[in-house]
N, C-alpha and C positions, 0 to 999 in steps of 0.2 A: 880427713878429720883434723881440725885444728886443736890447739891446746884447750880452747874453751869447750869444744865438743867432748874431749876426753874428760874434762872436769865435770861436765853435766851428765856423763854417761855411766861413770863407774858405780855410783850408788844405785841407779836403776838396774844395772847388771846384777848386783848382789841381791837386791830385793826380788828381781825376777827369777833368779836361780832358786832363792829360798821358797818362792811360791810354786815354781814349776815342778821341782823334783818330787815333793810329796804327792802332788796330784798324779804325776806319772807313775809313781810306785804303787798307788792304790789301784786295784783292778777296776777297769772300766772308768778310770779317772779322766783320761783323754787330755789333749793339749788345749782345747778351746777354752775351758773354764779358767785355767791359770793365765792364759794369754789375755783374755778380757779383764780378769781381775787385776792383773798387773797394770794394764792401761788405766783402769779406774783409780788404783792406788797412786800411780805417778801423777795423774791429773789432780788428785786431791792434795798431794804433797808439793806440787810445783808452785814456784813463786809467781809464775805468769801462766795460769791455766788457760787464758784466752788464746795462747799460742797453739794449743792442742787442736788438731784438725787443720792446721796450717803449717805443718812441718816441724813441730817440736821434737827434738831429738830424744827426749825422755820417753815420748810416746812410741818410739821405735825401739830404743835400746832395751827398755824393760820387758815389753811383750816378747821380743825376739829371744831374750835370755830365758824367759819363762818357757817359751816353746822348745828351745834346745834342751833345757834342763828336764822338761817333761819327756822328751824323746829318750833321753838317757835313763830316766826313771822307769820307763816301760820294761827295761831289762830285768828289773826286780821281780815282778810277777812272771815274766817269761822264763827266767832261769830257775827260780825257786819253786814255782807252782805249775809251770808249763801252760800258763794262761796268757794268750796274746790279747792285748788290749788295743792294738792299732793294726792297720793293714800291713805295715812293714813288719811288725812282730809276727803276724800270721804267716807271712812269706818265710820268715826265718824259722818258725817252728815246723813248717812244711819241709824246709831243707834239712832240718835236724832229723825228721822222721825218715827222709829218704836215705840217710846214712845210718839208720838204726839207733839214733841217739834220742833218748826220752828225757826232756827237761823235767826237773823236779829237785827235791831236796838232796838226792844222792848225786846229782850232776857234778857238783864241786869235787866230790871224791873220785868219781869215775872218769871225768873229763876235765881235769884242772887246766890242762894246757889250752883247751878250747875256750874255757870260760875267761881265763886271764888274757888270752889273746884278743878275745872279743872286747873286753873292757879296755885294753890298751888301744884297740882300733878307734875307740871314741876320742881319745886324746890326739891320736895321729890325724884322724879325720878333721877334727876342729882346727888343728894347727894348719893343715893343708888348705882348708876353707879360708882361713884368715890370710894365708899367703897368696892364694889365687884371687879371692874376691876383692881385696883392697885395690890392687892395681888395675883389675879388669872390670870394676864397677861401671865405668862409662860404657863399656862394650855390652854388658848385660842390659843396661838401660836402653840401649839402641834396639835391642831385640823387641822391645815393646812397640816399636814403630812398624814392625812387620804386620801387615793386615792379617786378621784372624783366619779368613778363608784359606790363605796360603799355608798358615801353620797347620790348620786342620787337615788340609789335603796332604801335606808332607807326612804328618803323623800317621794318617790312615794308610798311606802308601807303604811306609816302612813297616808298620804293624802287619799289614797284609802279606808283605814279602817275607817277614820273619815267620808268620804263622804257616805259610805254605812251605818254607824251607825246612821246617821241623820234620815233617814226614812226607813232603811232596804229595799231599792229598788235598783234594778240593774240600773235603769235609772240615779240615782245619779252618779254611776261610769262612765256611758257612757258620761254624761254631763261633769264630771271631765276630761275625756280623750279628749273630743272635745275642751274644754277650754284650756287644756294643750297644745294640738297641735296648737291651735291658738296663744297661747303665744310663742311657739317655733318658729312659722313662723315669728311673729313680731320681736323676738330677732334675728333670722337668717338674716332678710333683713333690720335690723336697724329701725324698726317701733316702736315708743313709745307706751307703753301699757297704760300709764296714761290717754290719751284722751278717750280711750275705756271705762275705768273704770268710769271716770267722766261722760261720756255720758250716760252710763247705769244707773247711779244713778240720774243724773239731767234730763234725757230725759222725764220721766213721769211728772216731775214738770214743765218743759218747755211747754209740750203739754197742761197741765191744764191751765197755764197762757195764752197760745195762744187762747184757747177756750174762756176763760174769756174775753180777749180783743175783740175778734170777737163778743161775745154776747153784750158787752157794745156798740160797734159801729154798731150794727144791721147787722153784716156780711160784713161791708165795709172794705176791706183789706187795703185801703189807710190810715186807722188810725194807722197802724203799722209803717208808715214812716212820720207821721205828727208832731212828737216831735223832736226837735233838738238833744236831748240826744240819741234818737234811731238812728237818721241818723249818728251821730258820731260813735256809736257802730258798725253800719253796715259797715261804711267806714273802721274802724279799723279791722274788721274781714276780709274784702276783701284784705286789705293790708297784713295782716298776711298770707293769703293764696297765694297771687300772688307774693309779693316781694321775698320770699325765692326761688321760682321757677325761677324768672327772674335772681336773683343773681347767682344761680347755673348754669343756662345756659350761662350767660356771662362769668363766670369763666371757664366753659368747653371750650368755644370758645377761650378765651384768652390763655389757656394752649395749645390748638391745634395750634393756630397761632404761639406761641413761639416755640413749637416743630418743626413746619414746617420751621421756620426761622433758627433754629439750624441745621436742616438737610441741608438747602441751604448753610449755612456757611461751613459745613463740606465738601460739594461737591466742 
């Protein structure tokens, strides 16, 4: 990066960070929304918007800063609520549970060393990324020249070897292939894999809390909807499931009507 690149990048860095962290801190915020939002903001604020799509450094600096800030923001719901909002956070909470550590409001009192070490690792990790990536950027770029079939074959080989080495059982390889096929189907039909990962990790915990709630209420299921907070959450879940389907159907009908109108005009 030259002096001009640094001058054009520092403002997008700050704006991307300001956009990314709040979205990451909000449960289920994700990194996609702030990344695209940062790109749109930088394009509107740029003096030469025609450069976007042709290597404008603002279109890279801002979204990348938003993505990194969002990744750091996911620690907020993870550590304070025990709620993973990304695949990485889901793996982290699974590791916590293996060691008997339950993320939540009391985590800062019970495991302060773990919490602050985790936060410090973010600073150390970003510093190491800066040191490693700047001089090795040309090397990483050359990796893109490797044909994809070679990459896929190497990844599959090492993944199979690792799965078999865990327990020296053929069942692990079969499980790897089944999960790989499931992931391929999800990718093929545009289904997100993150809900599946989060559900597999949080499912047992949700079942345990459900049994505990039913034991406290002596088996009365009405206790599950007796609190206003629970009702609000249920309504939010229903809206998240129903609204996208309704919007998609309305858009489909609108497009069909517009196409029919265009055909009538052409006639």
